[in-house]
Phi, psi and omega in degrees: 000138184223164177270187185299329181273006177087357181277128178299141180298320180300321179294320179296316180296319181295330182276352182277153177297161178298143179306325180296323178294315180296318180294319178296317178298321179296320178298318181294318180296319178300318182293314182296330182278002178249097181301326180296318180296318178299320180296311185291332182276320188250323186271315184300315178300325178292317178296321178295317178296321179296313182296312182288326178295322177287318182296323183247032180294159179291132179207163181303148180298138179288144178286142178286148187252125180235145176240134176253129182291131179288139177088357180281155176302141178060027182301313183298319182292319178298316179300315182298319181292312185290325180291344176278350181278130179287349183265357188236143166250119190244134176234158179249121184226158172289162179306317180293317179295321180295319179296319179295318180295322178292321181294325182267002177081013179283336172231158183262334181209145176247131182249123178242118175284135180236178179296150179305145181297148181299130178085001180286154182259147176065219185251031179302139183276161169229126184231158174239131177256132174239123181203162180272113183290345179278350180255129179298325180296323179295316179294320179293320180294321179299316179294319181294318179295315181297320180297316180297316181292316182297318179295317182295332181267011170096019178293126179280144175267111183281341182247124177282125183238156177221135183253141171230102183269124181237154176220088182272136182304328183292348182264359183284161179295323182295329176293324176289325188285317188303311176300323178297321178292324176299313179297317180296322180292320178295321178294312183295313181291327179291317185274308181292317182298319181277316183299313180295320182297319180293312182292324178297319177294326178291319179296322182276008179067017179287324180296326179297323178288322178299325182297336181275357180265167178288357182299140177277152177298321180296324178297317182296314181289321179294331180298325177293318182292320179291324178296332177294327183292328181293316179279352184298317182301314180295320181301314182286316183296320182298312183288311181294318179296321177296315178298324179289315183292317188267325186241000179071029178282110184264148172271105185280340181261193182284138176294329177294317177297320177298319179295320180294314180298317180295320179297313180297318179297318180297316179293326178299310183283338171295317177297319177296320178298319178293323179295315180296327183269006186293329186239327185306144182254353182227158177296322179297321180295313181290330177297316178299316180294321178299313180296321180297321181284320188276330185303314177302324180286326174302318187277319193255344192273007172076040177281310184257342176207160186292136177286355176294345178292339182280159182303149182298333182296331183260000181301316179301319179294322180294318180291340179279351178287141183296324179291324175299314179298318180294314180298318179297316181293320178296316180292326178297320181282312187284311187271322186261343182070024182285149175290164182298329181299331180291339181258018183303316179300319180293318179296321179297319177301316180294319180297317180297316178297315183294310181295316180297318180295317181293321180296317179291320179298323181296328180277327184269347189302134180241130182285330186220000000 
């Protein structure tokens, strides 16, 4: 059997690319034609890294703030001693002003000179410290003020100490942030990019037409995951390269290990995106499900701050989240220079999430 030009239909079909190749190419063309998607995937993470990197850039430690109550005994002497300390900024306030400044956080500690302690010899001072014990700055200011006064009044140091002050780039906030932004970007582009595209095609009745073709369901879903791999290189290179160029964030580990971790993470969230989009019939519906799935990971997975801040009882559940595993593996490679084998538990968590999500999506997927 042949068409009008005499070419057999079987020959034409045999000469065409595989449906999976055609579907993947279509996904890429759809993405490139959406300026909003390009902005959120490539431009927004860079702007976020720039803003947070500047806001939390490395800078000299701030001086602790102390207030000395005006009119207290030995006020002048206390002021003279504390103002000689390079670690303190000292102001003189009335008792009411000092209490107000402490309550509003304008000072870290209030120093009140009192009468010499009973039985003290000479002109030794007696002081009262008022500070908020729940604030780290208050506790540090109290220690700094006490150290300055004790030294000035002749306290001997029984222990010989030596200081070595270091400032290693891997300890900066921007070093912590860049891997987190890579992970967050992989999650967002994987879930939003795939989920919206699938549901939008369902709303426009395109899936119903696809169902009438010889195309397999697995080909259609795999095309979304493969299209993610093409943009994966740019997603990672843009964020990591920006951090390196502007803030000196170095990749201490192997680039191959970084590529493997990023690949596994991208496929994991592609599978989750397909699972979330398997049934919803409206954009509003899939948006709600996307937010429900991503919000816990935004809060708990350690993108902008360490998840170690949460209680120990919830740590196992947090580490079981796919974004937590991805962030941990990225930081191990980028910041610590660890080999991929050191991140095996995190990679295993991502693989289980990705394979499980894709398998369930394949069973639940609805064409219309």
